[in-house]
MIDRENSE-355317 format. One record per residue: residue number from 1; y, x, z of N, C-alpha, C in turn. Coordinates in steps of 0.001 Angstrom, whole numbers. Layout:
// MIDRENSE-355317
{node NUM {Y X Z} {Y X Z} {Y X Z}} ...
// end
This chain:
// MIDRENSE-355317
{node 1 {-41889 -25289 41078} {-41643 -25638 42218} {-42701 -25979 43207}} {node 2 {-42853 -25953 44470} {-43857 -25999 45466} {-42910 -26380 46858}} {node 3 {-42549 -27699 46936} {-42143 -27997 48204} {-42608 -29746 48714}} {node 4 {-42274 -30134 49644} {-42797 -31580 50190} {-42014 -32660 48892}} {node 5 {-40509 -31928 48766} {-40267 -33062 47843} {-40036 -32862 45760}} {node 6 {-41069 -31596 46054} {-41823 -31638 44200} {-41855 -33243 43608}} {node 7 {-42926 -34117 44350} {-42652 -35448 43551} {-41344 -35785 43276}} {node 8 {-40999 -36351 44715} {-39551 -36855 43927} {-38436 -35955 43300}} {node 9 {-38175 -34987 43480} {-37257 -33689 42300} {-37914 -34335 41142}} {node 10 {-39173 -34064 40702} {-39432 -34195 39596} {-39046 -34992 38596}} {node 11 {-38788 -36332 39468} {-38528 -37296 38759} {-36799 -37240 38484}} {node 12 {-36581 -36501 38649} {-34941 -36237 38696} {-34549 -34883 37241}} {node 13 {-33291 -34570 37275} {-32871 -33582 36373} {-32631 -31784 37113}} {node 14 {-33085 -32735 38655} {-32592 -30945 38834} {-33806 -29912 39105}} {node 15 {-35012 -30416 38588} {-36149 -29014 38206} {-35374 -28083 36966}} {node 16 {-34859 -29264 36141} {-34223 -28528 34379} {-32849 -27692 34581}} {node 17 {-32359 -27952 36359} {-31232 -27143 36116} {-31173 -25846 36665}} {node 18 {-30418 -25017 36130} {-29930 -23856 36780} {-28830 -23691 37462}} {node 19 {-29410 -24393 38980} {-28499 -24589 40061} {-28998 -23867 40931}} {node 20 {-27799 -23513 41922} {-27825 -23240 43595} {-28596 -23673 44255}} {node 21 {-28647 -25255 43909} {-29165 -26266 44496} {-30605 -25900 44991}} {node 22 {-31492 -25040 43720} {-32753 -24220 43403} {-33001 -23432 43918}} {node 23 {-31975 -22670 44060} {-32151 -21114 44667} {-31735 -20296 43563}} {node 24 {-31342 -21077 42360} {-30923 -20088 41188} {-30463 -19203 40861}} {node 25 {-29321 -19048 42031} {-28130 -17644 42332} {-28723 -16838 42913}} {node 26 {-29822 -16572 43411} {-30206 -15648 44283} {-31518 -15089 43420}} {node 27 {-31377 -13810 42585} {-32212 -12957 42040} {-33553 -12777 42566}} {node 28 {-34491 -13450 42399} {-36092 -13305 42554} {-36629 -14399 43658}} {node 29 {-35502 -15366 43907} {-35825 -16549 45351} {-36986 -17253 44514}} {node 30 {-37921 -17853 44891} {-38320 -18706 44322} {-37608 -20318 43989}} {node 31 {-38173 -21221 42987} {-36900 -22279 42718} {-37954 -23255 43606}} {node 32 {-37385 -23681 44510} {-38003 -25003 45248} {-36806 -26076 45583}} {node 33 {-37015 -27261 45524} {-36192 -28431 46266} {-36186 -27835 47697}} {node 34 {-35165 -28359 48151} {-35009 -27970 49772} {-34875 -29111 50396}} {node 35 {-34029 -30239 49875} {-33636 -31296 50532} {-35298 -31900 51044}} {node 36 {-35113 -32735 52049} {-36143 -33500 52335} {-35504 -35013 51567}} {node 37 {-36211 -35223 51271} {-36588 -36895 50244} {-37561 -37495 50681}} {node 38 {-38038 -37651 52347} {-39326 -38302 52466} {-38547 -39651 53181}} {node 39 {-37490 -40069 53179} {-37148 -40885 54188} {-36334 -40721 55676}} {node 40 {-35597 -41696 56085} {-35141 -41220 57574} {-36444 -41212 58414}} {node 41 {-36796 -42393 58639} {-38228 -42699 59284} {-39256 -41750 58989}} {node 42 {-39559 -41269 58443} {-40115 -40424 57974} {-40452 -38956 58694}} {node 43 {-38831 -38569 58300} {-38100 -37428 59263} {-38109 -37327 60427}} {node 44 {-37325 -38289 61165} {-37622 -38994 62611} {-38884 -38450 63196}} {node 45 {-39993 -39327 62487} {-41435 -38737 62841} {-41737 -37370 63547}} {node 46 {-41445 -36923 62028} {-41727 -35572 62219} {-41271 -35033 63434}} {node 47 {-39497 -35181 63349} {-38820 -34599 64217} {-39235 -34741 65848}} {node 48 {-39772 -36007 65877} {-40296 -36470 67378} {-41502 -35233 67840}} {node 49 {-42639 -35170 66642} {-43526 -34589 66894} {-43678 -33447 66920}} {node 50 {-42482 -32611 66696} {-42276 -31405 66671} {-41897 -30940 68072}} {node 51 {-40719 -31757 68633} {-40573 -31946 69975} {-41131 -31993 70675}} {node 52 {-42366 -32957 70364} {-43716 -32905 71434} {-44537 -32056 71608}} {node 53 {-44451 -30983 70857} {-45231 -29959 70662} {-44716 -28872 71173}} {node 54 {-43509 -28772 71827} {-42598 -27997 72209} {-42064 -27127 71385}} {node 55 {-42034 -27659 70666} {-40811 -26973 68850} {-42294 -25729 68318}} {node 56 {-43144 -26000 68172} {-44385 -24921 67740} {-44038 -24701 66300}} {node 57 {-43845 -23627 66227} {-43389 -22827 64754} {-41863 -22351 64590}} {node 58 {-40948 -22677 65920} {-39788 -22193 65948} {-39573 -21353 66817}} {node 59 {-38999 -20160 66325} {-38778 -19275 67664} {-37213 -19362 68323}} {node 60 {-37438 -19591 69424} {-36382 -19996 70544} {-35753 -18511 71112}} {node 61 {-34953 -18082 70700} {-34773 -16771 71664} {-33179 -17083 71515}} {node 62 {-32536 -15445 72088} {-30874 -14831 71982} {-30710 -15244 70644}} {node 63 {-29218 -15816 70613} {-28599 -16327 69839} {-27393 -15035 69611}} {node 64 {-27522 -14446 68403} {-26600 -13472 68077} {-25865 -13853 66718}} {node 65 {-24414 -13124 67132} {-23870 -13181 66015} {-23980 -12787 64684}} {node 66 {-23856 -12828 63622} {-24096 -11897 62293} {-22386 -11382 61747}} {node 67 {-21400 -11869 62763} {-20354 -12045 61756} {-19835 -10344 62820}} {node 68 {-18821 -9452 62020} {-18363 -8582 61910} {-17859 -8586 63231}} {node 69 {-17433 -7573 64109} {-17309 -7373 65888} {-15205 -8047 65302}} {node 70 {-14917 -7487 64199} {-13016 -7682 64266} {-13013 -9333 63931}} {node 71 {-14250 -10001 63206} {-13920 -11309 63069} {-14299 -11979 64337}} {node 72 {-14950 -11721 65208} {-15615 -12407 66375} {-14197 -12074 67423}} {node 73 {-13991 -10728 67587} {-12661 -11022 67930} {-11537 -11612 67818}} {node 74 {-11081 -11576 66577} {-10279 -12474 66106} {-10506 -13885 66380}} {node 75 {-11434 -14622 66113} {-11532 -15954 66109} {-11853 -16480 67793}} {node 76 {-11929 -15502 69056} {-11852 -15726 70178} {-10384 -15477 70438}} {node 77 {-9387 -15228 70110} {-8003 -15395 70206} {-7082 -16487 69545}} {node 78 {-7442 -17021 68630} {-6742 -17910 68048} {-7435 -17894 66334}} {node 79 {-6730 -19123 66274} {-7158 -19590 64592} {-7065 -18865 63357}} {node 80 {-7307 -18550 62635} {-7036 -17630 61640} {-5712 -18228 60914}} {node 81 {-5380 -19125 60661} {-4456 -19972 60170} {-3226 -19909 61231}} {node 82 {-3515 -19680 62189} {-2339 -19700 62995} {-1452 -18563 62561}} {node 83 {171 -18532 62962} {994 -17556 62798} {1371 -16587 64278}} 
// end
């Protein structure tokens, strides 16, 4: 595993699990601990820094749906559970 949360994760049983939580359900995907465990205060500081730098590192552009056209059409007319 190789991420910001390695130190915290390695103190748990997560690294020993064959779990989707580490990406084990996707063949060839590196096993990493994805949740941020540095605390809310540190997370907020990181978010504030990202905003202050104009979202450096993020690609902001057109939002596209990856849903099939039929699913998009149906969801625009009524909920799937409606009669």
